[in-house]
C-alpha positions as CSV (number, residue, x, y, z in Angstrom):
1,X,0.0,-8.0,-28.0
2,X,-3.8,-7.3,-26.4
3,X,-4.4,-3.8,-25.2
4,X,-3.9,-3.5,-21.4
5,X,-1.0,-5.9,-21.6
6,X,2.9,-5.9,-22.4
7,X,5.9,-7.9,-23.8
8,X,8.0,-9.8,-21.3
9,X,11.3,-7.4,-23.3
10,X,8.9,-4.4,-22.3
11,X,8.7,-5.7,-18.5
12,X,12.7,-6.2,-18.0
13,X,13.0,-2.9,-20.1
14,X,10.7,-0.9,-17.5
15,X,12.2,-2.9,-14.6
16,X,15.3,-1.7,-15.6
17,X,14.4,1.8,-15.5
18,X,12.7,1.5,-12.0
19,X,15.6,-0.3,-10.6
20,X,17.9,2.7,-12.0
21,X,15.7,5.0,-10.3
22,X,15.3,3.1,-7.4
23,X,19.1,3.3,-6.9
24,X,19.1,6.8,-7.3
25,X,16.2,7.5,-4.5
26,X,17.5,4.3,-2.4
27,X,14.4,3.1,-1.9
28,X,15.3,-0.7,-1.8
29,X,14.1,-2.4,-5.1
30,X,16.3,-5.5,-6.3
31,X,16.2,-7.5,-9.3
32,X,15.9,-11.3,-8.7
33,X,17.2,-13.6,-11.7
34,X,16.1,-17.6,-11.0
35,X,15.7,-18.7,-14.5
36,X,17.3,-16.4,-16.3
37,X,16.4,-17.8,-20.1
38,X,13.1,-17.9,-19.2
39,X,10.3,-15.8,-19.7
40,X,9.0,-14.9,-16.2
41,X,11.8,-16.4,-14.9
42,X,13.4,-13.1,-13.2
43,X,11.2,-10.6,-11.0
44,X,11.8,-7.6,-8.8
45,X,11.9,-7.7,-5.1
46,X,11.3,-5.3,-2.5
47,X,11.2,-5.6,1.8
48,X,9.5,-2.6,3.4
49,X,8.2,-2.9,7.3
50,X,4.4,-1.3,8.0
51,X,5.1,0.1,11.0
52,X,3.0,0.8,14.1
53,X,1.7,3.6,14.1
54,X,0.0,5.6,17.0
55,X,-3.2,6.0,17.9
56,X,-4.6,8.4,20.4
57,X,-8.0,7.8,22.4
58,X,-9.3,10.5,24.0
59,X,-12.1,10.1,26.4
60,X,-14.1,13.1,27.8
61,X,-14.8,13.2,31.8
62,X,-17.0,15.0,33.7
63,X,-15.5,16.9,36.6
64,X,-18.3,18.3,39.1
65,X,-17.8,22.0,40.3
66,X,-17.5,20.9,44.0
67,X,-15.0,18.7,43.2
68,X,-12.5,21.4,41.7
69,X,-9.7,23.3,43.2
70,X,-10.9,26.6,45.2
71,X,-11.0,29.6,43.1
72,X,-11.4,33.1,43.7
73,X,-15.1,34.4,42.5
74,X,-13.8,36.8,39.7
75,X,-11.8,33.5,38.1
76,X,-15.4,31.3,38.3
77,X,-17.2,34.4,36.7
78,X,-14.9,34.6,34.2
79,X,-15.1,31.2,33.0
80,X,-19.0,31.1,33.3
81,X,-19.2,34.6,31.1
82,X,-16.8,32.9,28.1
83,X,-17.2,29.3,28.0
84,X,-20.0,27.3,30.2
85,X,-19.0,23.8,29.6
86,X,-15.3,24.4,30.2
87,X,-15.8,24.1,34.1
88,X,-17.1,20.4,33.9
89,X,-15.2,18.5,30.8
90,X,-11.7,17.4,31.0
91,X,-9.6,15.0,28.7
92,X,-7.7,12.6,29.1
93,X,-5.9,10.1,26.4
94,X,-3.6,7.3,25.6
95,X,-1.7,6.2,23.4
96,X,-2.0,2.6,21.6
97,X,0.2,0.9,19.4
98,X,-1.0,-1.3,16.6
99,X,0.2,-4.9,15.3
100,X,2.9,-4.0,12.6
101,X,3.8,-6.8,9.5
102,X,7.0,-7.3,7.6
103,X,6.5,-7.2,3.9
104,X,8.2,-8.8,0.9
105,X,6.8,-7.7,-2.4
106,X,7.8,-10.1,-5.4
107,X,6.6,-8.3,-8.9
108,X,6.8,-11.3,-11.6
109,X,5.8,-11.1,-15.3
110,X,2.8,-13.5,-16.1
111,X,3.3,-15.3,-19.3
112,X,-0.7,-16.4,-19.0
113,X,-2.0,-12.9,-19.1
114,X,0.6,-10.8,-20.3
115,X,0.5,-8.6,-17.2
116,X,2.9,-8.0,-14.1
117,X,1.4,-9.9,-10.8
118,X,2.0,-8.8,-7.3
119,X,2.8,-11.6,-5.2
120,X,3.9,-10.8,-1.3
121,X,4.5,-12.5,2.0
122,X,3.3,-10.4,5.3
123,X,5.1,-11.1,8.7
124,X,4.6,-10.6,12.0
125,X,7.2,-9.5,14.5
126,X,7.6,-12.8,15.6
127,X,8.6,-14.1,12.2
128,X,5.5,-16.1,11.8
129,X,3.1,-15.7,9.0
130,X,0.3,-13.6,9.4
131,X,-2.9,-15.1,7.9
132,X,-5.1,-14.0,4.7
133,X,-7.7,-12.4,7.3
134,X,-4.9,-10.6,9.1
135,X,-3.7,-9.4,5.7
136,X,-7.2,-8.3,4.4
137,X,-7.6,-6.3,7.9
138,X,-4.5,-4.3,7.2
139,X,-6.0,-3.0,3.6
140,X,-6.9,0.4,4.1
141,X,-11.0,1.0,4.1
142,X,-11.0,2.7,1.4
143,X,-9.9,-0.1,-0.6
144,X,-12.1,-2.6,1.4
145,X,-15.0,-0.9,0.8
146,X,-14.7,-1.2,-3.2
147,X,-13.2,-4.9,-3.2
148,X,-15.7,-6.4,-0.4
149,X,-17.6,-8.8,-3.3
150,X,-14.4,-9.7,-5.0
151,X,-11.9,-10.1,-1.7
152,X,-11.3,-13.5,-1.7
153,X,-11.1,-13.8,-5.4
154,X,-8.7,-10.5,-5.7
155,X,-6.7,-11.4,-3.2
156,X,-5.3,-14.9,-2.7
157,X,-3.1,-17.1,-1.5
158,X,-1.1,-18.9,-4.4
159,X,2.3,-20.8,-5.2
160,X,5.1,-19.0,-6.2
161,X,5.6,-19.6,-10.0
162,X,9.3,-19.6,-9.8
163,X,10.3,-20.4,-6.4
164,X,7.5,-22.5,-5.4
165,X,6.7,-21.4,-2.3
166,X,3.0,-20.2,-1.0
167,X,2.9,-16.1,-1.0
168,X,0.0,-14.2,-1.2
169,X,-1.0,-12.4,-4.7
170,X,-3.0,-9.8,-6.0
171,X,-5.0,-11.9,-9.1
172,X,-4.3,-10.4,-12.3
173,X,-7.3,-11.3,-14.6
174,X,-8.7,-8.4,-14.5
175,X,-5.2,-5.9,-14.9
176,X,-5.6,-5.5,-18.6
177,X,-9.3,-4.2,-18.6
178,X,-7.7,-1.7,-15.7
179,X,-4.7,-0.7,-17.9
180,X,-6.1,-0.1,-21.0
181,X,-7.8,3.0,-20.3
182,X,-5.3,4.7,-18.0
183,X,-2.6,3.4,-21.4
184,X,-4.7,5.0,-24.1
185,X,-5.4,7.9,-22.0
186,X,-1.9,8.9,-21.7
187,X,-1.4,8.1,-25.7
188,X,-4.6,10.4,-26.6
189,X,-3.2,13.0,-24.7
190,X,0.1,12.6,-26.7
191,X,2.0,12.4,-23.1
192,X,4.4,9.8,-24.8
193,X,4.8,6.5,-23.6
194,X,4.6,6.4,-19.8
195,X,6.1,3.5,-17.8
196,X,3.3,1.2,-17.7
197,X,4.9,-1.3,-14.6
198,X,5.2,2.4,-12.5
199,X,1.4,3.3,-13.9
200,X,0.5,-0.6,-12.4
201,X,2.2,-0.6,-9.5
202,X,0.9,2.6,-8.4
203,X,-2.5,1.6,-8.5
204,X,-2.8,-1.9,-7.5
205,X,0.5,-1.5,-4.7
206,X,-1.7,0.8,-2.0
207,X,-4.4,-2.1,-1.7
208,X,-1.2,-3.9,0.6
209,X,0.5,-1.3,1.5
210,X,3.1,-0.7,-1.3
211,X,3.9,3.1,-1.8
212,X,6.1,4.4,-4.6
213,X,7.3,8.2,-4.2
214,X,5.9,10.7,-6.6
215,X,9.5,11.0,-8.4
216,X,8.4,7.7,-10.0
217,X,6.3,9.6,-12.1
218,X,9.0,10.5,-14.4
219,X,10.2,6.7,-14.9
220,X,10.1,5.5,-18.5
221,X,8.3,8.5,-19.6
222,X,9.4,9.5,-23.6
223,X,7.9,11.7,-25.2
């Protein structure tokens, strides 16, 4: 196998290890078999909800001194001595809720690239499908800045290779190049064979809201 890739057999083995750990920690991963005897015909599935986050917006308002409630001279002097601007500034806050989406992630094996591929669907609360622009807007800002030039080639809409339905895809063309130094580093440090699948998911998953708990770091670790 070329550097940075993996075989279908290793993909299935590591998927089984991931599933066992997921069951222990109740993380919700499942295995779907469609074309059992065909390489790439079965895949990992996880459903998740990106829940709304409360956004607190604070606005500073000016309150003239003459509009304040009457206070005795001692109190006013104490405030002026301690912090002059405290006489004129107040803060008002309101809480806003942001949009949330229901995600369904599919991790497949690409027989063309010999690497895993992440497909997913993002749905609005009413069940309608989110647009590519909406999905891109939900990508964390730290990733958007790095992927801006490749946004429409890295994140695309493609037909699911097994189910035949349209889904979003993180394109696998650069996966082997990305994974080669990562997997080589673990060997150079004599860390044994770590899980390719977990390492890859931990790297690309957060781009679209898929985050693995830290306990997955020990999955498939062989010394």
